[in-house]
C-alpha positions as CSV (number, residue, x, y, z in Angstrom):
1,X,11.3,14.6,-5.3
2,X,12.5,16.4,-2.1
3,X,13.3,14.3,0.8
4,X,10.7,14.3,3.5
5,X,10.9,13.2,7.2
6,X,14.2,11.6,8.5
7,X,14.6,9.2,5.5
8,X,17.7,7.6,4.6
9,X,18.8,8.3,0.9
10,X,18.2,4.5,0.0
11,X,14.4,5.0,1.3
12,X,14.2,7.9,-0.6
13,X,15.4,6.5,-3.8
14,X,12.8,3.4,-3.4
15,X,10.0,5.8,-3.1
16,X,11.3,7.6,-6.5
17,X,11.6,4.4,-8.4
18,X,8.2,3.3,-6.8
19,X,6.8,6.6,-7.9
20,X,8.1,6.3,-11.5
21,X,6.8,2.7,-12.0
22,X,3.3,4.0,-10.8
23,X,3.3,6.7,-13.6
24,X,0.1,5.6,-15.7
25,X,-2.6,7.9,-17.2
26,X,-5.3,5.7,-15.3
27,X,-3.6,6.5,-11.8
28,X,-2.8,9.4,-9.4
29,X,0.0,9.1,-7.5
30,X,0.4,11.2,-4.3
31,X,3.9,11.3,-2.4
32,X,3.6,11.5,1.6
33,X,-0.1,11.7,1.7
34,X,-1.8,11.3,5.1
35,X,1.6,9.9,6.3
36,X,1.9,6.7,3.7
37,X,5.0,7.0,1.7
38,X,2.9,6.6,-1.6
39,X,-0.6,6.6,-2.6
40,X,-1.7,4.9,-5.9
41,X,-5.4,5.8,-6.9
42,X,-6.6,3.9,-9.9
43,X,-9.0,6.5,-11.2
44,X,-11.4,4.3,-13.3
45,X,-12.4,2.7,-9.8
46,X,-11.6,5.1,-7.4
47,X,-9.4,2.4,-5.6
48,X,-6.8,3.7,-3.2
49,X,-3.7,1.7,-2.4
50,X,-1.1,2.7,0.1
51,X,2.4,1.8,-0.7
52,X,4.9,1.7,2.4
53,X,8.6,1.2,1.9
54,X,10.0,-0.8,4.9
55,X,13.8,-1.2,6.0
56,X,12.7,-3.4,9.2
57,X,9.6,-4.7,11.0
58,X,9.5,-2.1,13.6
59,X,6.6,0.2,12.1
60,X,4.8,-2.2,9.7
61,X,1.7,-2.8,11.8
62,X,1.3,0.7,12.8
63,X,1.8,1.8,9.2
64,X,-0.5,-0.9,7.7
65,X,-3.2,-0.1,10.1
66,X,-3.1,3.7,9.8
67,X,-3.2,3.4,5.9
68,X,-6.5,1.2,6.3
69,X,-8.1,3.4,8.9
70,X,-7.4,6.3,6.5
71,X,-9.4,4.9,3.9
72,X,-7.2,2.8,1.6
73,X,-8.4,0.1,0.3
74,X,-5.2,-2.0,0.5
75,X,-1.3,-1.6,1.4
76,X,1.4,-2.9,-0.6
77,X,4.5,-3.4,1.7
78,X,7.9,-3.2,0.0
79,X,10.6,-4.7,2.1
80,X,14.1,-3.0,1.0
81,X,16.0,-5.3,3.1
82,X,16.1,-9.1,2.3
83,X,17.2,-9.8,5.9
84,X,13.9,-8.5,7.3
85,X,11.6,-10.0,4.9
86,X,10.8,-13.1,6.6
87,X,10.3,-11.1,10.0
88,X,7.8,-8.6,7.9
89,X,5.9,-11.5,6.7
90,X,5.7,-13.3,10.2
91,X,4.6,-10.1,11.9
92,X,1.7,-9.4,9.5
93,X,0.9,-12.9,9.7
94,X,0.9,-13.0,13.6
95,X,-0.7,-9.8,14.3
96,X,-3.1,-8.9,11.6
97,X,-6.8,-9.9,11.1
98,X,-7.5,-12.2,8.3
99,X,-9.6,-9.3,7.2
100,X,-6.7,-6.9,7.2
101,X,-4.6,-9.7,5.5
102,X,-6.5,-9.8,2.7
103,X,-5.9,-6.2,1.9
104,X,-1.8,-6.4,2.4
105,X,0.6,-7.5,0.0
106,X,4.3,-7.9,0.9
107,X,6.9,-8.0,-1.9
108,X,10.7,-7.4,-2.0
109,X,12.4,-4.5,-3.4
110,X,13.8,-6.1,-6.3
111,X,10.5,-7.9,-7.3
112,X,8.4,-4.5,-7.2
113,X,7.4,-3.6,-11.1
114,X,4.5,-1.8,-12.4
115,X,2.6,-4.9,-13.2
116,X,2.7,-5.9,-9.5
117,X,1.1,-2.6,-8.4
118,X,-1.6,-2.9,-11.3
119,X,-2.3,-6.7,-10.4
120,X,-2.6,-5.6,-6.4
121,X,-5.0,-3.3,-7.6
122,X,-7.0,-5.7,-9.4
123,X,-7.0,-8.1,-6.5
124,X,-8.5,-5.2,-4.3
125,X,-11.1,-4.2,-6.8
126,X,-12.3,-7.9,-7.1
127,X,-12.4,-8.3,-3.3
128,X,-16.2,-9.1,-2.6
129,X,-15.9,-7.5,1.1
130,X,-14.8,-4.3,-0.7
131,X,-18.0,-1.8,-0.9
132,X,-18.1,0.9,-2.9
133,X,-18.8,4.1,-1.1
134,X,-22.5,4.6,-2.7
135,X,-23.3,0.7,-1.8
136,X,-22.4,1.6,1.8
137,X,-24.6,4.6,1.8
138,X,-27.5,3.1,0.3
139,X,-27.5,-0.1,2.7
140,X,-27.7,2.5,5.7
141,X,-30.6,4.4,4.2
142,X,-32.7,1.2,4.0
């Protein structure tokens, strides 16, 4: 995969590793799509999850909110640095609304694997607050 933006080799390597974990016949994976590091689309349900690789808490809120605003159903935040995991966790807890927090999962880099990604997608799918596009349009017409 080609390097994008001004990313460190470590950040790029982590994205490559996660992209490889996301390869699945039921999923489409897009790199650097709409400013997200990765976007995974669960094809059967058309559920979209952005994956953001974060080294510090500096841009985490902006990235989460941008991905949700761009239509992603959830955001998986991968903390590359153990030192910043707790800071990122506190930032999310303090500054996101409860509704936003239900759409976000934070994991440590060493703890991410394919099951985590699929598990998170299933959590998003089963969220009763998640309206499918067709249901939303039907309710607007009546």
